N, C-alpha and C positions, 0 to 999 in steps of 0.2 A: 653630304648625300651624293653619291655617285650618280651621274646621269644614266637614264634608262637606255639600254641598247635596243634598237629597233629590231623586231623579229621579221626577217626578210621572208619567212615562210608563212606568216600570218595571212589568212585569207586565201592561200593557195588551195586548190582543189586536191583532195585526198584520194588516193586510189589504193587498191589492194596490191601488194607486191606480187601476188600470183599472177597478175596480168602481165608483168614484165617477163615472165617465164613462158608466155603463151607462144605457140608456134608461129602465129602471124606476127607478133612482135619481133620475134627472132629473125624471121624472114625479112622484115622491113629494116630493122636496125642493126642486123648483124650480117646476114648473107648478101644483101644488096650492096652495103658499103664495102664488103670484101671484094665483091665482083668489080665494083668501080675502082677500088685500089689496084686490082690487077690490071685493069684497062689503062689506067694512067701511068702505071710503072714503066719505066723506060726499058728498052732492050738492053742497055748497058748494065742495069741492075741485074738482070738475069745473067748476062754474060760474065760480069765480074764477081757477083756474090754468090750465084747459084750454078755457074758453069753450064747454063742451059740456054737454049734458043727460045725466045718468046714465040709462042705458037698461036697467037691471037688471029682469028679468022672470022669472016662474017658468018660462016656456018656454025662454028663453035660458039660465037656470041649469041646467035639466034637459039641454039639449043639450051645454053645456060639461062637466058632471059626467059624462055618458055618454061624451063624447069622450075625457076624460083616463083614465077606467076602461078604455075599449076600446083605447086606445093601450097602456096598461100590460099588458093582457091579451094583446094582439097581440105585444108584445115578449116576453112570457113564452112564448107558443106558438111564436114564430119561433125563439127560442134553444133551447127544449127539443126541438123537432122536429129541429133539426140535431145537438144532442147525442145524441139517440136513434139517429139514423142513423149516427153515428160509433160508438156503442157496439155496433152490430150488425155492425161491420166486424171482421175478424180481427185487424187491426193499427190502431194509432192514426194519424191523419193526420200526415204529415210533409211538410216542404218539400224540393223538389229543388234541388240546387246549380245555379246558372246556369252554362251553358257559356261558353267565351270569346266565342263568336260572339253569344250572347244578351247577354252583358254589354256588348259593344261596341255592339250595336244599341240596348240600353236607355239607355246613356249618350248616344248620339247623339240619341235621341229626346228626352230630358230637356234636353240642352244646346240643341237646336234650339227647344224650347218656351220656354226661358228667354230665348234670344236674340230670338225673335219678340216675346215680352213686352216686353223692354227696349226693342226697336226701336219698338214701338207707343207705349210710354210717352214716348219721345223725340219722336216725330212729334206726338203729341197735346199734349204740354207745349210744344213749339216753336210749334205752331199757336196756342196760348193766348197765349204771350209776344208773338208777332207782333201778334195782335189787341189786346193790352194796350198795345203800343207800347214794349215792352222789360221786362226783368226787374225793374227798379226800379219802373216804373209798375204792373206786375202786382202787386208787393208792396204798393204804396201803396193800390191799389184794394181788395185783400183786407183790408187793415188797416181801411179806412173802410167798405167795403160788401162783405163776403164773399158775400152772396147774388148780387151782380152777377157775381162771378167764376164762381160755379156755373152761373148761368142764361145768361150772355152771353159770357163770356170763355173759359172751359174747357168749352164745350159739347162733349158727346161727339161723336166722329167714327164713324159706323157702320162696322162692320168693323174699324176701327183699335182703338177702345176695347175691342171684343170680344176682340181678341188679348191684351190685358193680363191677361185672366182665365185664360190658359193656365197661369200661375204658381200658381193656386190648387190645381191637381193636381201640377204639376211639383215645387214646393218639398217637399210632404209625401213625395213618392216619393223625392226626394233624401235626405231625413232618414231615412226608413224603411229604405232599402237601404244606409245608411251610406256615401253617396257625398259626404258633406259633410266632407271631409278638409282639413286645414290645407295651404295651399300649392297646392291644386288649382283649376283654372279653375271648377269647379262651385261651390266655396265662394264665389268672388268673385261669380259670377252671382247666387247666392242672396242675398248681402248687398246687392247692388245693387238686387235686386227688392224687398227688404224696405224699403230707404231710399225707393225710388220709391212704394211702397205707403203709407209713412208721409206722404210729401209729398202724395200724392192724398188721404189721409184729412184732412190739415190744410187744404190750399188748395182742394180740391174739396168740403169739408164732407161727406165720405162715411166715416164711421167704419167701416162694414162692410168697406171695402177693406182695412183693416189687421186687423180682427178675423178675417176669413177666411184670413189668413195666420198669425196668431199662435196662434189656438186649436188648429189642427192640430199646430203645433210643440210647444206645451205638452203635448198629449196624448201625442205620440210620445216626448217626453222623460221625462214623469212616469209614464206608464201602467205600465212594468215594475217600478216601485219598490214596496217594501213598507213601510208606515209604520203606526204605532199610530192607533187611532181618535181619540184626543184630538188628535193632530197633523193628522188629516184635517180636524177642525173648525177648527183654527187656519188651515190652508191655505185652506179654503173661505172663511173670514172675510177673510183677507188677499186672496184673489182678488176677493171682492166689493168691498173697499175700493179695490183697484187699479182695478177697472172703473169705479168711481164717480169716482175721481180723474181717470182718462182722460176720462170723460164730461164731467166739469166743466171741464176744460181746453179741450176742443174746443167745449163749449157757449158758452164765453166769446166765441168767435169767431162762433158760428152765430146766437145770439139776443140775448145780453146786450149785444153791441155796439149793438143797436138800442134795447133797453129800459133799459140802464144799471141794471138791477135785479138784483143778485146777492147771495146770502146762502147759507150751507151749507144751510139748510132748503129754500130755493127750489131749489137744485141737486139736493137729494135728491128733492124732489117731481117735478122734471122727469125725473130718472133713472128712477124707477119709473112715472112717467106714460106713458112710451113703451110700457109694457106694459099698464097698466090701461086706457089709452085704446083700445089695440088690442082688448082684451077687450070694452070697451064698444061699439065699432064692430061687433064680431062679434055681440054680442047683438042690435043693431039689424038686422043682416043676417038672422039666423034668424027674427026676429020679423016683419019687413016685406018682405024681398027674397029669400027662399030660392029658389035655382036661377035667379036672374034673369040671370046671365051664364054660362051652361052652358059648361064645359070652358075657360073663359078663363084661369083661374089655373093649372090643371093642364096646359094647353097653351101656357103663355106663351112658352116657348122657340120655338114655331112661329109664334104670332101676332106676336111682336115681334122675331123674328130678322132681322138685316140682309138685305135683298135678297129677303125672303119676305113681310114684313108688308104691302107695298103691291102685291103681284102681282095684277093684274086685266087680263085680256085677253079682249075680246069677239070673237064670230064666229070661233072656232077651228073649222076644218073637222072635222066629225064629233063635236065635243064642245060647241060652243056657247060659252058664257062659262066661262073658267077663272079662279078667284080663290082666293086664300088670305086675303083680308081677312075679319077676324072679323065685322065689321058686315054684310058681304055675305052671309055664311053663316047668321048667327044673328039678324039683324035688330035688333041693339042694338049701340051703340058704348060699351064701358065707360068710355072716357075722357071722353065727354060725359054718360054716365048718372049716374055716381057723385057728381060735385060737387053737383048739385042735390038728389040723394038725401040727401047729408050735411046740406045746408041744411034740407031738409024735416024731418029728424029732430033738428034743433037741435044738430048736431055741427060741430066745427071741423075744416075740411079740412086744416089743418096736420097733423093726426094722421089720416092717411088710409089706414091699414092695418087688417087684420082678425084677425090671428093665424092660424095654419095651420088650425085648425078652422073659423074664420070664412070664410077663402077657400074652403075645401071646401063650406061651407054656401052660399056665393054660386054655386058651380059646380053643386052637386047637391042643395041643400036637406038635408033630414034623411038622405038617402041618403049625404051626406058623412060620416056616421058609419062607413060601410063603408070609405071611403077612409082615415079616421083609423086604423081597425083595421089596414088593410093597411100603412099607414106604420109602425105598431107592429111587425108581423111582419117587415117588411124591416129595420127598425132592430135588433130583436132578433137577427135572422139575421146581419146585418153585424157586430154586436158580438161575437157568438160566433166568427165566422170570423176576426175580427181577433186572436183569441187564438192562432191557429195559422198564420196566413198573413201574411207581410210586405206583400204587395199589398193584402190586405183591411184591414190595419191602417192603411195610408195612406188607403184609401178611406173607412174609417170616421171617420178624423181629419177629412176634409172634410165627411162627412155630419153630424159632430158640430156643425159650425157651424149647420146647420139645426136640430139638436135644441136648441141653446142659444137660437136665434131662434124656436123653436116657438110661443111665446106672443106673438109679434109679427108675423112674416111667414111665408110658405110658400116658404122658401128652396129646397127641394129641386127645384122645377119652374121656378125663375126663369131668365130668359135669361143672367144673369150666371154661373150655375154650368154651363151647357150646354157651353162650351168645356172646362171641367175634365173633364166626362164623356167628351168625345172624347179627351182625353189619357189618361185611365184606359183607355178602350177600346183605344187604340193600345199602351199598356203591356201590357195583358192579352194582346194578340196576339203581342207580342214574347216575352212569358214563356211562351206556349204553343207557341212554335216547337218542332219536333221536335228533341229533344236529340241532337245528333251525338256519336258516340263520341269522348270526349276522351282525349288521350294521357296516359300516366302523368306525363309531365313537366308537362303543363298542370295536372293535378290537384295535383301537389307545389307548383307556383307559387301556385295558388289558396289552398292551405292555409297556405303560408308568408305570404302577404300578408293572410290572413284576409278574403278577399273576401266580400261579402255574399251570403246565401242569398236565394232569390227564389221566388216566384211562385205555387205552387199549394198546395192543401190536401189533396193526396193522390192 
């Protein structure tokens, strides 16, 4: 008889995995360690690996410390305020069952979004294949010069590429509302979208395209589970290793094909470098360029949205000049301002992002701390609502992409997530339709099929 292997997890306290994805947890165990990693990184690392000057200053450190503190406080305030409101109610918030008409409208909405996404991908990729001279030639160009594929072959098509982002909301909504059933068209559509997103991530050198699909799915699948604290640590380490492996594989095509310089140590440095260089750039912003490009990052969905970014009409009767060009309104063109600013501060423009607090500093200066606090409040509120509402669970799953990217970019206000917000708005309106009186037969069918619940928090 073989000896019993002791269960090291027996007796350990169990927690819901959803708590691992809370904004406060991310602030404490992700944002703060990344900031500390930046602080302890040597100037030689920046000079040799990133061709940049380390810009750490007491002013910048104060700004980032306050930003992370205010974000965590805001998340606490937002979550607690919602919980207090629920406690004041005579009954706990519950979800209403979708009526058959709501369910049909909801399914049509998501199927339409996924079809549009796939169609946009087909048009975009076909355009790239034609420009390359064929599939084989596209692959050969990508193998030898992936940067050329991104900049010249698979250039984005305004409006078309935008439609591919509809899946960022549609896929989480399908998963959250349990529409991802075997043998259904919705399941096929989601799988096709994931494959196209993976192809985009590889051939277009855009890792975020796959991350913003995978992260929501991981959250929606894992969040309801309860595991022991030691297992949480193991899962977190496994997730970090998987992220680094994925980064290393894609980085082989993005940069190492040019430098021919690869090692596990260099790959690790590059992986964390995308975060510490973003913090470094943000430090330079708050020190030297506070509020230099007001409302640019927070209004990016407007300034860069197809069909809007270049709108400029002179001599409009009664109005004069009508324009939505950012440079016309604020007198500065961020696309031409920041490259020389990076050079002036001794920074490498290859690493040209600021982190969420840094972008808010570029928009509002020190007043960006108020915006960071507001982001915390919104994040805490969404996280709390995700515990009781299927719709908000899917919404928070997408918001979570921005939280994971908090120390690199300002994802929440980017043009790429704006189409997803429109899908969520449409889904919200469908779920808010007046619930018609359902027949008893319809209710029995819904119960027998275990159709998903939906929509509101009370």
